[in-house]
C-alpha positions in Angstrom: 45.2 -53.8 -31.8 45.3 -50.4 -33.6 43.8 -47.5 -31.8 40.8 -46.2 -33.7 40.4 -42.4 -34.2 36.8 -41.4 -33.6 35.2 -38.6 -35.6 35.4 -35.1 -34.1 37.7 -36.3 -31.3 40.6 -34.3 -32.7 41.0 -31.2 -34.9 38.6 -28.3 -35.0 35.6 -30.4 -33.9 37.3 -30.9 -30.5 38.5 -27.4 -29.7 35.2 -25.5 -30.0 32.1 -25.6 -27.8 28.6 -24.3 -28.6 27.1 -21.8 -26.2 24.6 -24.3 -25.0 27.4 -26.8 -24.2 29.4 -24.1 -22.4 26.4 -23.1 -20.3 25.8 -26.7 -19.4 29.4 -27.2 -18.4 29.5 -24.1 -16.2 26.0 -24.8 -14.8 24.9 -21.2 -15.4 21.9 -19.5 -16.9 22.0 -17.4 -20.1 22.0 -14.1 -18.1 24.8 -15.2 -15.7 26.9 -16.7 -18.6 26.7 -13.4 -20.5 27.7 -11.5 -17.5 30.6 -13.8 -16.7 31.9 -13.6 -20.3 31.7 -9.8 -20.3 33.6 -9.5 -17.0 36.3 -11.9 -18.0 36.7 -10.6 -21.5 35.7 -13.9 -23.3 34.2 -13.5 -26.7 32.9 -16.0 -29.4 35.4 -17.3 -31.9 35.1 -17.7 -35.7 36.5 -21.1 -36.8 38.3 -21.6 -40.1 35.9 -24.4 -41.1 32.5 -24.0 -39.5 31.2 -27.4 -40.7 34.0 -29.3 -38.9 33.9 -27.1 -35.8 30.1 -27.7 -35.5 30.6 -31.4 -35.9 28.8 -31.6 -39.2 25.9 -29.3 -38.4 25.0 -26.8 -41.1 23.3 -24.3 -38.7 25.3 -21.2 -37.7 25.9 -21.5 -34.0 27.8 -19.3 -31.5 31.1 -21.1 -30.7 33.5 -20.6 -27.9 37.0 -21.9 -27.5 37.2 -24.9 -25.2 40.2 -23.5 -23.4 38.3 -20.3 -22.6 35.4 -22.2 -21.0 37.9 -24.3 -19.0 39.5 -21.1 -17.9 36.1 -19.8 -16.7 35.6 -23.0 -14.6 38.3 -21.8 -12.2 36.8 -18.3 -11.7 35.7 -17.6 -8.1 32.7 -15.4 -9.1 31.1 -18.5 -10.7 30.2 -19.6 -7.2 28.9 -16.2 -6.4 26.6 -16.3 -9.4 25.4 -19.7 -8.3 24.8 -18.4 -4.8 22.8 -15.5 -6.2 20.4 -17.9 -7.9 19.8 -19.5 -4.6 19.3 -16.2 -2.8 16.8 -15.1 -5.5 14.8 -18.2 -4.9 14.8 -17.7 -1.1 13.8 -14.0 -1.4 10.9 -15.0 -3.7 9.9 -17.6 -1.2 9.9 -15.1 1.7 7.9 -12.6 -0.4 5.3 -15.2 -1.2 5.0 -16.0 2.5 4.7 -12.3 3.1 7.5 -12.5 5.6 9.0 -9.0 5.0 11.5 -9.2 7.8 13.1 -12.4 6.4 13.0 -10.9 2.9 14.9 -7.8 4.1 17.5 -9.9 5.9 18.1 -12.0 2.8 18.3 -8.9 0.6 21.0 -7.4 2.9 23.0 -10.7 2.8 22.7 -10.9 -1.0 26.1 -11.9 -2.4 28.1 -9.1 -4.1 30.5 -9.5 -6.9 34.1 -8.6 -6.2 35.8 -7.5 -9.4 39.2 -6.3 -8.2 41.1 -9.4 -9.0 39.5 -9.5 -12.5 40.8 -5.9 -13.3 44.3 -6.9 -12.1 44.1 -10.1 -14.2 43.0 -8.4 -17.4 45.3 -5.4 -17.1 48.6 -6.6 -15.5 50.2 -3.1 -16.0 48.9 0.4 -15.7 49.5 1.2 -19.3 47.4 -1.7 -20.4 44.5 -0.2 -18.5 45.1 3.3 -20.0 44.9 1.7 -23.5 41.4 0.4 -22.7 40.2 3.7 -21.2 38.3 4.9 -24.4 35.3 2.5 -24.1 35.3 2.9 -20.3 34.9 6.7 -20.3 32.5 6.7 -23.2 30.1 4.3 -21.4 30.5 6.0 -18.0 29.8 9.5 -19.5 26.6 8.0 -21.0 25.5 6.4 -17.8 26.1 9.7 -15.9 23.3 11.3 -17.9 20.8 8.5 -17.2 18.2 8.7 -14.5 17.7 5.7 -12.1 15.7 2.9 -13.5 15.0 -0.8 -12.7 18.1 -2.0 -14.5 20.4 1.0 -14.3 20.4 1.6 -10.6 20.9 4.8 -8.7 24.2 3.5 -7.3 25.6 2.9 -10.8 24.6 6.4 -12.2 25.9 8.1 -9.0 29.2 6.3 -9.3 29.5 7.1 -13.0 28.9 10.8 -12.3 31.6 10.8 -9.6 34.2 9.0 -11.7 33.7 11.1 -14.8 34.1 14.3 -12.8 37.3 13.0 -11.2 38.7 12.1 -14.6 37.9 15.5 -16.1 39.5 17.2 -13.1 42.7 15.1 -13.7 42.7 16.1 -17.4 42.4 19.8 -16.4 45.1 19.6 -13.7 47.5 17.7 -16.0 46.7 19.8 -19.1 46.4 16.6 -21.0 43.7 17.6 -23.5 44.8 17.7 -27.1 41.8 17.7 -29.6 38.1 18.5 -29.4 35.3 18.2 -31.9 31.5 18.7 -32.0 29.2 16.2 -33.9 25.6 15.0 -33.8 26.7 12.2 -31.5 28.2 14.5 -28.9 31.5 16.1 -28.0 34.7 14.2 -28.9 37.6 14.7 -26.6 41.2 13.4 -27.0 43.8 13.5 -24.3 47.3 12.2 -24.0 47.7 10.3 -20.7 51.0 8.6 -19.9 52.0 8.6 -23.5 48.8 7.0 -24.7 46.0 8.6 -26.7 42.6 8.4 -25.1 39.5 9.4 -27.0 36.0 9.5 -25.6 32.6 10.9 -26.4 30.4 13.0 -24.1 26.8 12.9 -25.2 24.7 16.1 -25.6 22.7 16.8 -22.5 19.0 16.2 -23.5 16.1 15.0 -21.4 16.2 11.2 -21.2 13.7 9.3 -23.2 13.3 5.7 -22.0 13.5 3.0 -24.7 11.6 -0.2 -25.0 13.3 -3.4 -23.8 13.4 -5.0 -27.2 15.4 -2.0 -28.6 18.2 -1.9 -26.1 19.3 -4.6 -23.7 20.3 -2.6 -20.6 21.3 -5.7 -18.7 24.3 -6.2 -21.0 25.2 -2.5 -20.7 24.9 -2.8 -16.9 27.5 -5.6 -16.9 30.0 -3.5 -18.7 29.1 -0.6 -16.4 29.8 -2.6 -13.3 33.2 -3.6 -14.6 34.2 -0.2 -15.9 33.3 1.6 -12.6 35.8 -0.7 -10.7 38.4 -0.2 -13.5 38.0 3.6 -13.5 38.3 3.8 -9.8 41.8 2.1 -9.9 42.9 4.3 -12.8 41.7 7.6 -11.2 43.6 6.7 -8.0 46.8 6.1 -9.8 46.4 9.2 -12.0 45.8 11.5 -9.1 48.8 10.3 -7.2 51.0 10.5 -10.2 50.6 14.4 -10.2 50.5 14.7 -6.4 46.7 15.3 -6.1 44.6 14.3 -3.1 42.3 11.4 -3.9 39.3 11.4 -3.6 39.1 15.1 -4.5 37.3 17.4 -2.1 34.5 19.6 -3.4 32.7 22.4 -1.6 29.3 20.8 -2.4 28.5 17.1 -2.3 27.5 15.6 -5.7 25.6 12.8 -4.0 23.1 14.8 -2.0 19.4 14.1 -2.2 18.8 17.3 -4.2 21.3 16.5 -6.9 20.1 12.9 -7.1 16.4 13.9 -7.6 16.9 17.0 -9.8 18.8 16.8 -13.0 19.2 20.5 -13.2 20.8 20.6 -9.7 23.1 17.8 -10.7 24.3 19.6 -13.8 24.9 22.8 -11.9 27.0 21.0 -9.2 28.9 19.1 -11.9 29.9 22.2 -13.8 30.7 24.1 -10.5 33.1 21.2 -9.6 35.0 21.6 -12.9 35.6 25.3 -12.0 37.4 24.5 -8.7 41.0 24.0 -8.0 42.0 20.6 -6.4 44.1 20.1 -3.3 47.7 18.8 -3.8 49.8 16.7 -1.5 53.0 18.7 -1.9 51.7 22.2 -2.3 53.1 22.7 -5.8 51.1 23.4 -9.0 50.6 21.0 -11.9 51.6 23.8 -14.3 55.0 24.2 -12.6 55.7 20.4 -12.8 54.7 20.4 -16.5 56.8 23.4 -17.4 59.8 21.7 -15.7 59.2 18.6 -17.8 59.0 20.6 -21.0 62.2 22.5 -20.1 64.0 19.1 -19.7 62.8 18.0 -23.1 63.9 21.2 -24.8 67.3 21.0 -22.9 67.8 17.4 -24.0 67.1 18.2 -27.6 69.5 21.1 -27.5 72.4 18.8 -26.7 71.7 16.4 -29.6 71.4 18.6 -32.7 73.2 16.1 -34.8 70.3 13.6 -34.6 67.9 13.8 -37.6 64.7 13.5 -35.6 65.7 16.0 -32.8 64.4 19.0 -34.7 61.0 17.4 -35.1 60.9 16.5 -31.4 61.8 20.0 -30.4 59.2 21.6 -32.7 56.5 19.3 -31.3 57.5 20.0 -27.7 57.4 23.8 -28.4 54.0 23.5 -30.1 52.7 21.4 -27.2 54.0 23.9 -24.7 52.2 26.7 -26.4 49.0 24.7 -26.6 48.9 24.0 -22.9 48.8 27.7 -22.2 46.6 28.7 -25.1 44.0 30.5 -23.0 46.3 31.7 -20.3 45.5 35.2 -19.2 42.1 35.2 -20.9 38.8 35.5 -19.0 35.6 34.0 -20.5 32.0 34.7 -19.6 29.4 32.1 -20.8 25.9 33.2 -21.5 23.1 31.1 -20.1 22.0 29.6 -23.5 25.5 28.1 -24.1 26.2 24.5 -22.8 28.7 25.2 -20.0 30.2 21.8 -19.2 32.3 21.2 -22.4 33.4 24.8 -22.6 34.4 25.0 -19.0 36.3 21.8 -19.4 38.2 23.0 -22.5 38.9 26.5 -21.3 40.3 25.4 -17.9 42.4 22.6 -19.6 44.3 25.3 -21.5 44.8 27.8 -18.7 41.8 30.1 -19.0 39.4 31.4 -16.4 35.7 31.1 -16.9 32.5 32.2 -15.2 28.7 32.6 -15.8 25.6 34.2 -14.3 25.8 33.6 -10.5 22.0 34.4 -10.2 21.2 31.3 -12.2 24.0 28.8 -11.6 26.3 28.1 -8.6 30.1 28.3 -8.9 30.5 31.6 -10.7 33.9 33.3 -10.0 33.2 36.8 -11.5 30.3 38.9 -12.8 29.4 39.9 -16.4 30.2 43.5 -15.5 33.9 42.7 -14.9 35.9 44.9 -17.3 38.8 42.4 -17.4 36.7 39.8 -19.4 38.3 39.3 -22.8 35.7 37.0 -24.4 32.0 36.5 -23.9 30.6 33.3 -25.5 27.1 33.9 -27.0 24.8 31.7 -29.0 22.0 34.0 -30.0 21.5 36.3 -33.0 21.8 39.6 -31.1 22.6 41.0 -27.7 21.2 44.2 -26.3 24.0 45.3 -23.9 27.6 44.9 -25.2 31.0 46.0 -23.8 33.7 47.5 -26.0 36.5 45.9 -24.0 35.6 42.3 -24.9 35.0 40.1 -28.0 31.6 38.5 -28.4 32.1 35.1 -30.0 30.2 31.9 -30.8 31.2 28.6 -29.0 32.8 27.2 -32.2 35.7 29.7 -31.8 37.0 27.8 -28.7 36.9 24.4 -30.4 38.6 25.7 -33.6 41.3 27.5 -31.7 42.2 24.4 -29.8 42.4 22.3 -33.0 44.5 24.9 -34.8 46.7 25.3 -31.7 46.5 29.1 -31.9 44.0 31.9 -31.2 42.1 32.4 -34.4 40.8 35.8 -35.5 37.4 36.5 -34.0 35.9 38.3 -37.0 34.3 35.1 -38.4 32.8 34.1 -35.1 30.9 37.3 -34.1 27.3 37.3 -33.0 25.0 36.3 -35.9 27.9 35.6 -38.3 27.8 32.6 -40.7 30.4 30.3 -39.2 33.2 28.7 -41.2 33.2 24.9 -41.6 34.0 23.0 -38.3 36.8 20.8 -39.5 37.6 17.5 -37.8 41.0 17.2 -36.1 40.9 13.4 -36.3 41.8 13.1 -40.0 44.6 10.8 -40.8 47.7 11.9 -42.9 46.9 9.2 -45.6 43.4 10.5 -46.3 42.8 11.0 -50.0 40.6 14.0 -49.9 40.9 17.2 -47.8 38.5 20.2 -48.1 40.1 23.3 -49.6 39.6 25.2 -46.2 41.7 22.6 -44.4 44.3 22.7 -47.1 44.7 26.4 -46.7 44.9 26.2 -43.0 47.5 23.5 -43.1 49.7 25.4 -45.5 49.4 28.5 -43.3 50.2 26.5 -40.2 53.2 24.9 -41.8 55.2 27.8 -43.1 53.3 31.1 -42.9 53.7 33.8 -40.2 50.9 35.1 -38.0 49.6 37.8 -40.4 49.6 35.4 -43.3 47.7 32.8 -41.2 45.1 35.3 -40.3 44.7 36.4 -43.9 44.3 32.8 -45.1 41.9 32.0 -42.3 39.7 35.0 -43.1 39.8 33.9 -46.7 38.4 30.5 -45.8 34.9 31.7 -45.0 34.7 34.2 -47.9 32.5 33.6 -50.8 35.1 34.6 -53.3 32.8 37.3 -54.8 34.3 40.2 -52.9 37.3 40.6 -55.2 35.2 40.2 -58.4 32.6 42.8 -57.4 34.9 45.6 -56.0 34.4 47.7 -59.2 30.6 47.5 -58.9 29.1 50.2 -56.7 25.7 50.1 -55.0 22.8 52.1 -56.4 22.1 53.7 -53.0 25.6 55.2 -52.8 25.7 56.6 -56.4 23.8 59.7 -57.4 22.0 60.3 -60.6 25.0 62.1 -62.3 27.5 59.5 -61.1 25.2 56.7 -62.4 25.1 58.2 -65.9 28.9 58.5 -65.9 29.2 54.9 -64.7 26.8 53.7 -67.5 28.8 55.6 -70.1 32.2 54.2 -68.8 30.8 50.7 -68.7 29.4 51.0 -72.3 32.8 52.3 -73.6 34.7 49.6 -71.8 32.4 47.0 -73.2 32.8 48.3 -76.8 36.6 48.4 -76.4 36.7 44.8 -75.1 34.5 43.6 -78.0 36.7 45.3 -80.5 39.9 44.0 -78.9 38.4 40.4 -78.8 37.6 40.6 -82.5 41.2 41.7 -83.3 42.7 38.9 -81.2 40.4 36.3 -82.8 41.2 37.4 -86.4 44.9 37.4 -85.6 44.7 34.0 -84.0 43.0 32.6 -87.1 45.7 34.0 -89.4 48.4 32.5 -87.2 46.6 29.1 -87.2 46.3 29.2 -91.1 50.0 30.1 -91.4 51.1 27.4 -89.0 49.0 24.9 -90.8 50.6 25.8 -94.1 54.1 25.6 -92.7 53.3 22.3 -91.0 52.0 20.8 -94.2 55.1 21.9 -96.1 57.4 20.4 -93.4 55.5 17.1 -93.5 55.8 17.0 -97.3 59.5 17.8 -97.1 60.1 15.0 -94.5 58.2 12.5 -96.6 60.2 13.5 -99.7 63.5 13.1 -97.8 62.5 9.7 -96.4 61.5 8.5 -99.8 64.7 9.7 -101.4 66.8 8.0 -98.7 64.8 4.8 -99.1 65.4 4.8 -102.9 69.1 5.6 -102.7 69.6 3.0 -99.9 72.1 5.3 -98.2 72.1 6.6 -94.6 70.6 10.1 -94.1 69.9 12.4 -91.2 66.2 13.0 -90.8 64.6 15.4 -88.4 63.1 13.5 -85.4 59.5 13.6 -84.3 58.1 14.1 -80.8 56.4 11.0 -79.5 53.1 11.7 -77.8 51.8 9.2 -75.3 48.3 8.1 -75.5 46.8 8.3 -71.9 44.3 5.5 -72.7 47.1 3.2 -73.8 49.2 4.1 -70.8 46.3 3.4 -68.5 45.7 0.0 -70.2 49.3 -1.0 -69.8 49.3 0.0 -66.1 46.2 -2.2 -65.5 47.9 -5.1 -67.2 51.1 -4.7 -65.1 49.0 -4.6 -61.9 47.2 -7.8 -63.0 50.5 -9.5 -63.6 51.8 -8.4 -60.2 48.7 -9.7 -58.6 49.3 -13.1 -60.1 52.7 -13.2 -58.6 51.4 -12.9 -55.1 51.6 -16.2 -53.1 48.5 -18.1 -52.5 48.6 -17.6 -48.7 48.9 -13.8 -49.1 46.4 -13.5 -52.0 43.4 -13.0 -49.8 45.1 -10.3 -47.8 46.2 -8.6 -51.1 42.7 -8.6 -52.4 41.4 -7.1 -49.2 44.0 -4.3 -49.4 43.0 -3.6 -53.0 39.3 -3.5 -52.1 40.0 -1.1 -49.2 42.1 1.1 -51.5 39.4 1.2 -54.2 36.7 2.0 -51.6 38.8 4.9 -50.3 39.4 6.2 -53.8 35.7 5.9 -54.6 34.7 7.9 -51.4 37.3 10.5 -52.2 36.1 10.9 -55.8 32.5 11.2 -54.5 33.5 14.0 -52.1 35.4 15.8 -54.9 32.3 15.6 -57.2 30.1 17.0 -54.4 32.5 19.8 -53.8 32.7 20.6 -57.5 28.9 20.7 -57.7 28.7 23.0 -54.7 31.4 25.3 -56.2 29.5 25.3 -59.6 26.2 26.3 -57.9 28.0 29.0 -56.0 29.5 30.5 -59.1 26.2 30.3 -60.9 24.5 32.2 -58.0 27.4 34.8 -58.1 26.9 35.2 -61.8 23.2 35.8 -61.5 23.9 38.3 -58.7 26.4 40.2 -60.9 24.0 40.3 -63.8 21.3 41.7 -61.6 23.7 44.4 -60.3 24.8 45.3 -63.9 21.2 45.6 -65.0 20.5 47.9 -62.1 23.5 50.0 -63.0 22.7 50.1 -66.7 19.0 50.3 -66.3 
């Protein structure tokens, strides 16, 4: 007898399970199932044919791969989640009986999840864990700013604060910071750790505003937080021992004291003070010495292989990186109380600088404001009463822009109360279709110009462009009555001379155009006569050639036709990918054109305002 094939017993209908079927197979509730999937890294799948995968159902359902659910069946924490459900029922029973002693005992014996084996399972090598560090640090930095609540417990926020401080201390000691940026979301930081690029966001420190439950599901975020705390603990341990640092780091003040847990201000003060401390090392050496030795090895290796084509580029990058790591070396910064201290302390110390603040307000200050060796004072207010001649008073953006440009920028555009230049993002890709003019100037200066040329171009970036055009116009307050009359007379004579010169040029141009038109008509008639004579005689004749002018519209039309023909030659299995690439390219071009139009409109408005300003100044001079 022939074996009969039943419907949905093979193919896509047999390899997918709905979420309800998966929960039934695992015998877990919705909350526990979500937590298990987050911890194990299991996500829903999108089938090729949803109708067959859902066994003929037309409703859109959440589908999981059958092998993933079978994989979850062998996870030990499934039994822990089931035991938790039993303990919750027993605790509720003891609370209903008002047996507080029994309730406390059962709460102490509540099963705890052990996630060490899951971290090792998901990240077999240390580099795999470093690659996933972006989301981990972003979430932990966000949790570190939260107060304790019903879902986000005090233990989780305390652990997040500790792990983030440890990670920032490692970045400072290893001098691994590369790029920084300020946005409305927070502070973007990018570091290079073990050859991998790690980018994370630190939110702006504002008072916490609790959200409603339907807006944010904190239970899901807590599941990610529980996993990331274990993961960050493993990573910090390995990172500290890789550069011979004592782990856990020892601070002069405990960050887990009752005062810091209850007061957010006390916590922030202790956190910033911890960033301004040196860490103990196991071998007594310094991280800067180890790093300089590694850089010397790189430069020495590149010097022995000058024949390789990419060696020059490697050496140039190594030298640039070596200068970047000591960008603020020998500089002393003093931060005013209105400036956010944590990101600036982190950046300045990562590049070899020394930093302090008002010791009467915050703990951890290393020198006073009256110190004459201070080179820069960071201020974020329109004016300052007492100023020292021996230091530069700058706004916080100077620190960020100097790091991104990998050199100390001129401070004249960042003085107190000055209009700051555009804060350019360092995360732009090389294949971007539009770059602002300011970034283009800085790139050209950084590529081939010397230091003086770079400073000149950078100072030109924030100028309005009206200074060069208005140098010949003097102010009314600086010109006396006699000088004003002389200026008016000179301006009137100059205007009359320019008008006369313009009339002469226009008349000469018209005469030349008429003469050229007559000569052109004669040449055309001569050519036609020669062609007609040659056609009548039937003999070969040498005729003067004509320049062929391409029609841009026709050329554009031909290009579109060729692209359409090339698109038809794409194989059917690659056609969808080709169309996606074309749509992505068109979208990028559209965005670039939109930015160019906006910039052109801004420049047009700026020129119009400058023209109105010049007219008013001329009227004041002439009037």
